[in-house]
C-alpha positions as CSV (number, residue, x, y, z in Angstrom):
1,X,104.6,76.1,57.1
2,X,105.6,79.0,59.4
3,X,103.3,79.8,62.3
4,X,100.6,82.4,61.6
5,X,100.3,85.2,64.2
6,X,97.3,87.4,63.9
7,X,95.0,89.0,66.5
8,X,94.4,85.6,68.1
9,X,98.0,85.5,69.0
10,X,97.6,88.5,71.2
11,X,95.0,86.5,73.1
12,X,97.4,83.6,73.4
13,X,100.2,85.8,74.6
14,X,97.8,87.3,77.2
15,X,96.9,83.8,78.5
16,X,100.6,82.9,78.6
17,X,101.4,86.0,80.7
18,X,98.7,85.0,83.1
19,X,100.0,81.4,83.3
20,X,103.5,82.7,83.8
21,X,102.5,84.7,86.8
22,X,101.5,81.4,88.5
23,X,104.8,79.9,87.4
24,X,106.9,82.7,88.8
25,X,105.1,83.0,92.1
26,X,105.6,79.3,92.6
27,X,109.3,79.3,92.0
28,X,110.4,80.3,95.5
29,X,108.6,77.4,97.1
30,X,109.9,75.0,94.5
31,X,113.4,76.4,94.8
32,X,113.7,75.4,98.5
33,X,112.3,71.9,97.8
34,X,114.6,71.3,94.9
35,X,117.7,72.6,96.6
36,X,117.1,70.2,99.5
37,X,116.8,67.4,97.0
38,X,119.9,68.5,95.1
39,X,122.0,68.3,98.2
40,X,122.1,64.6,97.4
41,X,121.4,64.7,93.6
42,X,121.8,61.0,93.0
43,X,118.7,60.5,95.1
44,X,116.7,63.2,93.4
45,X,116.2,62.6,89.7
46,X,113.4,63.5,87.4
47,X,113.5,62.3,83.8
48,X,111.3,60.7,81.1
49,X,110.4,57.1,82.0
50,X,110.4,55.4,78.7
51,X,108.7,52.2,79.6
52,X,105.2,53.6,79.3
53,X,105.7,56.9,77.5
54,X,104.5,58.6,80.7
55,X,106.6,60.8,82.9
56,X,107.8,59.5,86.2
57,X,110.4,59.8,88.9
58,X,113.3,57.5,88.4
59,X,116.9,57.0,89.7
60,X,118.3,56.2,86.4
61,X,117.9,57.6,82.9
62,X,115.9,55.1,81.0
63,X,115.0,56.9,77.8
64,X,112.1,55.9,75.5
65,X,110.7,52.4,75.3
66,X,112.9,49.8,73.6
67,X,111.9,49.1,70.0
68,X,109.9,45.9,69.9
69,X,109.0,45.8,73.6
70,X,105.4,46.7,72.9
71,X,105.1,44.6,69.7
72,X,103.6,41.6,71.4
73,X,100.8,43.6,72.8
74,X,100.1,46.0,69.8
75,X,100.8,43.6,66.9
76,X,101.2,40.2,68.5
77,X,97.6,40.0,69.5
78,X,96.7,40.1,65.8
79,X,98.4,36.7,65.6
80,X,96.7,35.5,68.7
81,X,93.2,36.7,67.7
82,X,92.9,34.9,64.4
83,X,90.0,32.4,64.5
84,X,90.2,29.0,63.0
85,X,88.3,30.2,59.9
86,X,90.9,33.0,59.4
87,X,93.9,30.7,59.5
88,X,95.1,29.2,56.3
89,X,97.3,26.2,56.9
90,X,100.7,27.0,55.4
91,X,102.8,24.4,53.6
92,X,105.5,24.7,56.3
93,X,103.1,23.8,59.1
94,X,104.6,21.0,61.2
95,X,102.2,18.0,61.6
96,X,101.7,16.8,65.1
97,X,99.8,14.3,67.3
98,X,96.0,14.6,67.3
99,X,95.9,16.5,64.0
100,X,93.4,15.0,61.6
101,X,94.2,14.5,57.9
102,X,91.3,14.2,55.4
103,X,92.1,12.2,52.2
104,X,89.6,12.4,49.3
105,X,89.9,10.2,46.2
106,X,87.3,10.5,43.4
107,X,87.0,9.5,39.8
108,X,87.3,5.9,38.8
109,X,88.3,5.2,42.4
110,X,86.1,6.6,45.2
111,X,87.8,6.6,48.7
112,X,87.4,8.9,51.7
113,X,89.5,8.8,54.9
114,X,89.6,10.8,58.1
115,X,93.0,9.9,59.6
116,X,94.2,10.8,63.1
117,X,97.9,11.3,63.7
118,X,98.9,8.9,66.4
119,X,101.2,9.5,69.4
120,X,104.1,8.0,67.4
121,X,103.5,10.6,64.6
122,X,102.0,8.1,62.1
123,X,98.7,7.5,60.4
124,X,97.3,4.2,59.2
125,X,95.5,4.2,55.8
126,X,93.1,1.2,55.4
127,X,94.4,-1.3,52.8
128,X,97.5,0.8,52.3
129,X,99.4,0.8,55.6
130,X,101.3,3.0,58.0
131,X,102.8,6.3,57.0
132,X,105.3,8.0,59.4
133,X,104.8,11.8,59.5
134,X,106.9,12.5,62.5
135,X,108.5,16.0,62.2
136,X,107.3,16.6,58.7
137,X,105.7,19.8,57.4
138,X,102.2,19.7,55.9
139,X,103.6,19.8,52.4
140,X,106.1,17.1,53.0
141,X,103.4,14.9,54.7
142,X,101.1,15.3,51.7
143,X,103.8,14.1,49.3
144,X,104.6,11.1,51.4
145,X,100.9,10.1,51.6
146,X,100.5,10.6,47.9
147,X,103.5,8.3,47.2
148,X,102.1,5.6,49.6
149,X,98.7,5.7,47.9
150,X,100.2,5.6,44.4
151,X,102.2,2.5,45.4
152,X,98.9,0.7,46.2
153,X,96.6,2.3,43.6
154,X,99.1,3.0,40.8
155,X,96.5,2.2,38.1
156,X,94.4,5.1,39.3
157,X,96.7,7.6,40.9
158,X,99.7,9.4,39.1
159,X,102.2,10.3,41.8
160,X,103.9,12.8,39.5
161,X,100.6,14.5,38.7
162,X,97.7,13.7,41.1
163,X,95.2,15.5,38.8
164,X,96.2,13.5,35.6
165,X,95.3,10.0,36.7
166,X,92.0,8.2,36.4
167,X,91.3,9.2,40.0
168,X,92.0,12.5,41.6
169,X,93.4,13.1,45.1
170,X,93.1,15.9,47.6
171,X,94.6,16.0,51.1
172,X,93.6,18.6,53.7
173,X,93.8,19.2,57.4
174,X,90.3,18.5,58.9
175,X,91.3,19.3,62.5
176,X,94.3,21.0,64.0
177,X,95.1,20.1,67.6
178,X,95.7,22.7,70.2
179,X,99.1,23.4,71.7
180,X,99.9,23.9,75.3
181,X,102.9,26.2,75.8
182,X,104.6,27.3,79.0
183,X,105.7,30.9,79.5
184,X,108.3,32.0,82.0
185,X,110.6,34.9,82.7
186,X,110.0,38.5,82.0
187,X,106.4,38.2,80.6
188,X,103.5,40.0,82.1
189,X,101.6,36.8,82.9
190,X,103.8,33.7,83.0
191,X,102.1,30.4,83.0
192,X,100.3,28.0,80.6
193,X,98.7,29.3,77.4
194,X,96.7,27.3,74.9
195,X,97.2,28.1,71.2
196,X,95.6,27.1,67.9
197,X,98.1,24.6,66.4
198,X,98.2,26.5,63.1
199,X,98.8,29.8,64.9
200,X,101.3,28.7,67.6
201,X,104.2,31.0,66.9
202,X,106.4,32.3,69.7
203,X,104.8,35.7,68.9
204,X,101.3,34.4,69.5
205,X,102.5,32.7,72.7
206,X,103.9,35.8,74.2
207,X,100.9,37.9,73.1
208,X,98.7,35.3,75.0
209,X,100.8,36.2,78.1
210,X,100.0,39.9,77.7
211,X,103.4,40.7,76.3
212,X,106.8,41.5,77.9
213,X,107.7,43.3,81.0
214,X,109.7,46.4,80.5
215,X,112.8,44.5,81.5
216,X,112.3,41.6,79.1
217,X,114.6,40.8,76.2
218,X,113.3,41.0,72.7
219,X,116.4,39.5,71.1
220,X,117.2,36.5,73.2
221,X,113.9,34.7,73.8
222,X,114.7,31.1,74.5
223,X,112.5,28.2,73.5
224,X,113.1,24.7,74.8
225,X,111.1,22.3,72.7
226,X,109.5,19.1,74.0
227,X,112.2,17.0,72.3
228,X,114.8,19.0,74.3
229,X,116.0,20.9,71.2
230,X,116.6,24.5,71.9
231,X,116.2,27.6,69.7
232,X,116.4,31.4,70.1
233,X,114.0,33.9,68.8
234,X,115.3,37.4,67.9
235,X,112.4,39.7,67.3
236,X,114.6,42.1,65.3
237,X,115.3,39.3,62.8
238,X,111.5,39.1,62.2
239,X,110.8,42.8,62.2
240,X,113.8,44.0,60.1
241,X,114.8,40.9,58.1
242,X,111.6,39.0,57.7
243,X,113.0,35.8,59.3
244,X,110.9,33.4,61.3
245,X,112.3,29.8,61.5
246,X,109.8,26.9,61.5
247,X,110.6,25.8,65.0
248,X,109.7,29.3,66.2
249,X,106.7,29.7,63.9
250,X,105.0,26.5,65.1
251,X,105.6,25.7,68.7
252,X,104.7,22.2,69.9
253,X,102.7,20.9,72.8
254,X,104.9,21.2,75.9
255,X,107.3,23.7,74.6
256,X,108.8,26.2,77.1
257,X,109.2,29.9,76.2
258,X,111.6,31.7,78.5
259,X,112.2,35.5,78.3
260,X,115.4,36.5,80.1
261,X,116.0,40.0,81.4
262,X,117.3,42.5,78.8
263,X,121.1,43.0,79.4
264,X,122.1,45.8,77.1
265,X,120.4,48.6,75.2
266,X,121.6,51.6,73.2
267,X,120.0,54.7,71.8
268,X,120.2,55.1,68.0
269,X,118.9,58.6,67.4
270,X,118.9,61.5,64.9
271,X,119.2,61.1,61.1
272,X,118.3,57.4,60.9
273,X,115.5,55.8,59.1
274,X,114.0,54.3,62.3
275,X,115.5,56.2,65.3
276,X,114.8,54.6,68.7
277,X,116.1,52.7,71.7
278,X,117.3,49.2,70.7
279,X,118.3,46.1,72.6
280,X,121.9,45.2,71.6
281,X,124.0,42.1,72.1
282,X,127.5,41.9,73.5
283,X,129.1,42.0,70.1
284,X,127.0,44.8,68.6
285,X,129.0,47.3,66.4
286,X,128.1,50.7,65.3
287,X,127.5,49.5,61.8
288,X,125.2,46.7,62.8
289,X,123.2,49.0,65.1
290,X,122.8,51.6,62.4
291,X,121.7,48.8,60.1
292,X,119.0,47.6,62.6
293,X,117.8,51.2,62.7
294,X,117.3,51.2,59.0
295,X,120.5,53.0,58.0
296,X,121.1,56.7,57.6
297,X,118.2,58.8,56.4
298,X,118.3,61.1,53.4
299,X,119.0,64.1,55.6
300,X,122.1,62.6,57.4
301,X,125.3,64.7,57.4
302,X,127.4,61.5,57.8
303,X,128.7,62.6,61.2
304,X,128.0,60.7,64.4
305,X,128.2,61.8,68.0
306,X,128.7,59.1,70.6
307,X,128.1,59.4,74.3
308,X,126.9,57.2,77.2
309,X,123.9,57.7,79.4
310,X,125.7,56.0,82.3
311,X,128.4,58.6,82.6
312,X,128.9,60.6,85.8
313,X,126.4,63.3,84.9
314,X,127.5,65.6,87.7
315,X,131.0,65.9,86.2
316,X,130.5,69.1,84.3
317,X,133.8,68.8,82.4
318,X,133.0,65.3,81.2
319,X,129.6,66.4,80.2
320,X,131.1,69.2,78.1
321,X,133.6,66.8,76.5
322,X,130.9,64.3,75.9
323,X,129.1,66.6,73.5
324,X,132.3,67.2,71.5
325,X,133.0,63.5,70.6
326,X,132.2,63.4,66.9
327,X,133.1,60.5,64.6
328,X,132.7,60.1,60.9
329,X,134.2,56.6,60.3
330,X,133.7,54.3,63.2
331,X,131.9,51.4,61.6
332,X,133.7,48.7,63.5
333,X,133.4,50.5,66.8
334,X,131.6,48.3,69.4
335,X,128.5,49.7,71.0
336,X,128.2,49.4,74.8
337,X,125.3,49.4,77.2
338,X,123.5,52.7,77.4
339,X,125.5,54.2,74.5
340,X,123.9,57.0,72.7
341,X,124.5,57.1,69.0
342,X,123.3,60.4,67.5
343,X,123.4,60.6,63.7
344,X,123.9,64.3,62.9
345,X,121.4,65.9,60.5
346,X,122.2,68.0,57.5
347,X,119.7,70.8,58.1
348,X,118.5,73.7,56.0
349,X,119.6,77.0,57.5
350,X,116.0,78.2,57.2
351,X,114.8,78.8,60.8
352,X,111.5,77.1,60.1
353,X,113.1,73.7,59.2
354,X,114.3,72.7,62.6
355,X,113.8,72.6,66.4
356,X,116.7,73.7,68.5
357,X,117.6,72.3,72.0
358,X,120.0,74.2,74.3
359,X,120.9,74.1,78.0
360,X,123.0,72.1,80.4
361,X,120.0,69.8,81.3
362,X,119.8,68.4,77.8
363,X,122.1,65.6,76.7
364,X,122.4,67.0,73.2
365,X,122.6,70.7,72.3
366,X,121.8,71.5,68.7
367,X,119.2,71.4,65.9
368,X,116.8,68.6,65.1
369,X,114.8,68.4,61.9
370,X,111.3,69.6,62.3
371,X,108.5,67.0,61.7
372,X,104.9,68.0,61.9
373,X,103.0,66.7,65.0
374,X,106.0,65.8,67.2
375,X,105.9,66.8,70.8
376,X,108.5,68.1,73.3
377,X,108.8,64.5,74.6
378,X,109.5,63.2,71.0
379,X,112.3,65.7,70.4
380,X,113.9,65.1,73.8
381,X,113.9,61.4,73.2
382,X,115.3,61.8,69.7
383,X,118.2,63.8,71.2
384,X,119.1,61.1,73.7
385,X,117.0,62.3,76.7
386,X,118.0,64.5,79.6
387,X,120.5,64.4,82.3
388,X,119.3,63.3,85.7
389,X,119.6,66.8,87.2
390,X,117.7,68.5,84.4
391,X,115.3,71.0,86.0
392,X,111.7,69.9,85.3
393,X,110.6,73.3,83.9
394,X,111.5,73.7,80.3
395,X,111.4,77.1,78.6
396,X,109.8,77.0,75.2
397,X,110.9,79.9,73.0
398,X,108.7,80.5,70.0
399,X,109.3,83.0,67.1
400,X,106.5,83.8,64.7
401,X,106.9,84.7,61.0
402,X,106.9,88.4,61.9
403,X,109.9,87.9,64.2
404,X,108.1,88.3,67.5
405,X,109.5,86.0,70.2
406,X,107.7,84.7,73.2
407,X,108.7,82.5,76.1
408,X,106.6,79.9,77.9
409,X,107.6,78.1,81.1
410,X,106.3,74.5,80.7
411,X,106.1,71.9,83.5
412,X,107.2,69.3,81.0
413,X,107.7,66.5,83.5
414,X,104.0,66.5,84.3
415,X,101.1,65.2,82.3
416,X,100.1,68.8,81.7
417,X,102.7,69.8,79.2
418,X,104.7,66.7,78.2
419,X,102.7,66.2,75.0
420,X,102.9,69.9,73.9
421,X,103.4,69.9,70.1
422,X,106.1,72.0,68.8
423,X,106.1,74.3,65.7
424,X,108.8,75.1,63.2
425,X,111.5,77.3,64.7
426,X,110.7,76.6,68.3
427,X,113.6,76.4,70.8
428,X,113.7,74.3,74.0
429,X,115.9,75.7,76.8
430,X,116.5,73.0,79.3
431,X,118.8,73.8,82.2
432,X,120.0,71.7,85.1
433,X,118.8,72.6,88.6
434,X,122.0,74.5,89.5
435,X,121.9,76.7,86.5
436,X,118.2,77.3,86.8
437,X,118.5,78.6,90.4
438,X,122.0,80.1,90.5
439,X,121.9,82.0,87.2
440,X,119.3,84.8,87.5
441,X,117.6,85.5,84.2
442,X,114.8,87.7,82.9
443,X,112.8,87.5,79.6
444,X,112.8,90.1,76.8
445,X,110.0,89.0,74.5
446,X,107.6,90.2,71.9
447,X,108.5,92.5,69.0
448,X,112.2,93.1,69.8
449,X,115.2,93.0,67.5
450,X,117.0,90.9,70.1
451,X,114.5,89.0,72.2
452,X,116.2,86.7,74.7
453,X,116.4,84.9,78.0
454,X,118.9,87.3,79.6
455,X,121.2,86.7,82.6
456,X,120.9,89.6,85.0
457,X,122.9,90.8,88.0
458,X,120.0,92.5,89.8
459,X,121.2,96.0,88.9
460,X,119.4,96.2,85.5
461,X,116.3,98.3,85.1
462,X,113.5,98.1,82.7
463,X,115.1,100.7,80.5
464,X,118.2,98.4,80.2
465,X,116.0,95.6,78.9
466,X,114.6,98.0,76.3
467,X,118.0,99.0,75.1
468,X,119.2,95.4,74.9
469,X,116.1,94.1,73.2
470,X,115.7,97.1,70.9
471,X,111.9,97.3,70.0
472,X,111.0,96.7,66.4
473,X,109.3,99.4,64.4
474,X,106.1,97.3,64.5
475,X,106.2,97.1,68.4
476,X,103.4,98.7,70.3
477,X,105.3,100.6,73.0
478,X,102.0,101.9,74.5
479,X,100.7,98.4,75.1
480,X,103.9,97.0,76.8
481,X,103.6,95.1,80.1
482,X,106.0,93.9,82.7
483,X,105.8,90.9,85.0
484,X,107.6,91.6,88.2
485,X,107.7,89.2,91.2
486,X,104.9,87.2,89.6
487,X,102.6,90.2,89.1
488,X,101.7,91.7,85.8
489,X,102.2,95.5,85.7
490,X,100.9,97.9,83.0
491,X,102.8,101.1,82.7
492,X,103.8,103.8,80.3
493,X,107.0,102.4,78.7
494,X,107.5,105.4,76.5
495,X,107.9,107.6,79.6
496,X,110.6,105.3,80.9
497,X,112.4,105.3,77.6
498,X,112.2,109.2,77.5
499,X,113.2,109.6,81.2
500,X,115.0,106.5,82.8
501,X,115.2,108.4,86.1
502,X,111.5,107.9,86.8
503,X,110.6,105.9,89.8
504,X,108.6,103.5,87.6
505,X,111.8,102.4,86.0
506,X,112.4,99.6,88.6
507,X,115.1,97.1,89.0
508,X,114.6,93.8,87.1
509,X,114.4,90.7,89.3
510,X,114.8,87.0,88.6
511,X,112.3,85.6,86.1
512,X,110.8,89.0,85.4
513,X,109.5,89.6,81.9
514,X,109.2,92.6,79.6
515,X,106.6,92.0,76.8
516,X,105.9,94.3,73.9
517,X,103.1,93.2,71.5
518,X,102.7,94.2,67.9
519,X,101.0,97.4,67.0
520,X,97.8,95.9,65.6
521,X,95.1,98.2,64.1
522,X,92.2,96.6,65.9
523,X,89.7,97.1,68.7
524,X,88.4,94.2,70.7
525,X,84.7,94.3,71.8
526,X,83.6,91.7,74.3
527,X,80.8,90.8,76.6
528,X,77.2,91.9,76.0
529,X,77.2,92.6,72.3
530,X,75.6,90.6,69.5
531,X,78.9,89.8,67.8
532,X,81.9,90.0,70.1
533,X,85.3,90.1,68.3
534,X,88.0,92.2,66.8
535,X,87.2,95.1,64.6
536,X,89.5,97.4,62.5
537,X,90.7,100.5,64.2
538,X,89.6,103.8,62.8
539,X,91.3,106.8,64.2
540,X,89.0,109.3,65.9
541,X,86.0,106.9,66.4
542,X,84.2,106.5,69.7
543,X,83.0,103.5,71.7
544,X,79.6,103.7,70.1
545,X,81.1,103.2,66.7
546,X,82.7,99.9,67.6
547,X,79.8,98.7,69.7
548,X,77.6,99.2,66.6
549,X,80.2,97.3,64.5
550,X,79.7,94.5,67.0
551,X,76.0,94.4,66.3
552,X,75.0,96.7,69.2
553,X,74.2,95.8,72.7
554,X,72.6,92.4,73.5
555,X,69.4,92.2,75.6
556,X,71.3,91.3,78.7
557,X,74.0,93.9,78.3
558,X,74.8,96.2,81.3
559,X,75.6,99.0,78.9
560,X,75.9,101.8,81.5
561,X,78.9,100.1,83.0
562,X,80.8,99.7,79.8
563,X,84.6,99.9,80.4
564,X,87.4,100.8,78.0
565,X,90.7,99.2,78.8
566,X,93.6,100.9,77.0
567,X,96.8,99.0,76.1
568,X,98.6,100.5,79.1
569,X,96.1,98.9,81.4
570,X,94.4,102.3,82.1
571,X,90.6,101.9,82.5
572,X,87.9,104.4,81.5
573,X,84.3,104.5,82.3
574,X,83.1,104.1,78.8
575,X,79.8,104.6,77.0
576,X,76.4,105.8,78.2
577,X,73.3,106.4,76.1
578,X,72.5,109.4,78.2
579,X,75.9,110.9,78.8
580,X,77.3,111.4,75.3
581,X,80.4,113.1,76.8
582,X,81.2,109.7,78.3
583,X,81.6,108.3,74.8
584,X,85.3,109.1,74.3
585,X,87.5,108.6,71.3
586,X,89.0,105.1,71.4
587,X,92.8,104.6,71.1
588,X,94.4,101.8,69.1
589,X,94.7,98.6,71.1
590,X,91.8,99.4,73.4
591,X,89.5,96.7,74.6
592,X,85.8,97.5,75.1
593,X,84.2,95.3,77.8
594,X,80.4,95.3,78.1
595,X,79.3,93.6,81.3
596,X,76.4,91.2,81.2
597,X,73.5,91.4,83.7
598,X,73.0,88.5,86.1
């Protein structure tokens, strides 16, 4: 749904202007620091650190967290935390030493046994004999015990149908032995873990070790079993194909789980069912990676852009060419380490259906489908992240349903703004450090026909910005403001438009901003009144009229110092009970401030 802009938006814009003053005044100091760092750009790199979702300084683009890396902490502990009462022994459970089988026979024959599995993997049934259960599943073991009992007690037990004979048979696990497993490699806490035998999967084992390090492989986890048989666990087979082999589902006492470092990863982004950063193997193809990511989504255009996060990012020509490499049929193309696969989206041309990213600091320039609740960080990650020399301040351009455009400078690489949620039609302008500092620009925002982040030479004046922006018919010229050198200036813009030679028509500097709000028929009453707020403007009315609309003065109101602030910033000593001539007519857009005593 398009963003709603009413009176509250004017408050928001005001707050933005105040915050922008702080941003602009701080630019000079940051400029010197950044330029010193940029003298050796490979040693000065700010980007998203994907391992924790937080923002950090890093010497290499890492992108978002690899799919599956956090599974063992978030989901694996569900496997680990199952109590004995919660665990139903599955038919494929592998019987092992120290397990206890309970055999109950009732009817014409009444026998009850509690049988320990010996170190050699066998049980001994009195008057029946030894039964070897080595390596058998619970289901296979039950059948073997049934056959052995039926051979001895065939008159009572029907081996083909245990419930049809003169005696009935039930075999259960009375006790399940614990499993000692050794963890090594890229796990948070390597060492020995103890697991419930019926819940001894490789998933539970790694969860017991507090999950993987950021560098750990999720696709090449190696298990050396006590019998020296080796197996490999690929988490993606489990997550996306539902595969979990018995040897990885039930680890045995003495098994060793080794997590090697992750070798290769790639970024599958854009119009895919499950976009994200994935670990890949040395033979991964574009088709297989897209398959792992769930295939193309319903809004895919069928086009794919391929680039690589390891390219020399300071080669501007290569960067430009990188964005132009589009492929439509490359299913057999091999995917390499740090490749970025961006599935292009088929977007509605309606401005409120997408988010747009532009600028030399962004790895991808274009439109991404809007999804409610996503943040700046989410969209940047979906677009393959940023170049290492991306300047940390991102300009957020927002346009409301009435066509008013505002700009906000966000310190997106700090905890302050990284989780800023975007709204439909928002645009992110992400420049590299060189562009940000070497290309002077100013902002034309508010109710203009052509709002923009405009490059300037230093010779432009305020009147030039007005001509280029072209105010809308709904613009409130009388309430315009100008931020110059970090200071907000209120002035009579109409006089500048009528006579550009006036001295107030000053030259526009770097990061200056001309803002013209909407002409709203309202009066704001604040401070010591019973009901502060916005009230409909009525031409020719005085301050007393609007104060009465706001419920009148409160008990602690300093009513004799009431101030009227017009849209131009001009202040008037307002209303007095005694001096009626000091109760002037109120202009549209005026704010009435009633101080509070004490």
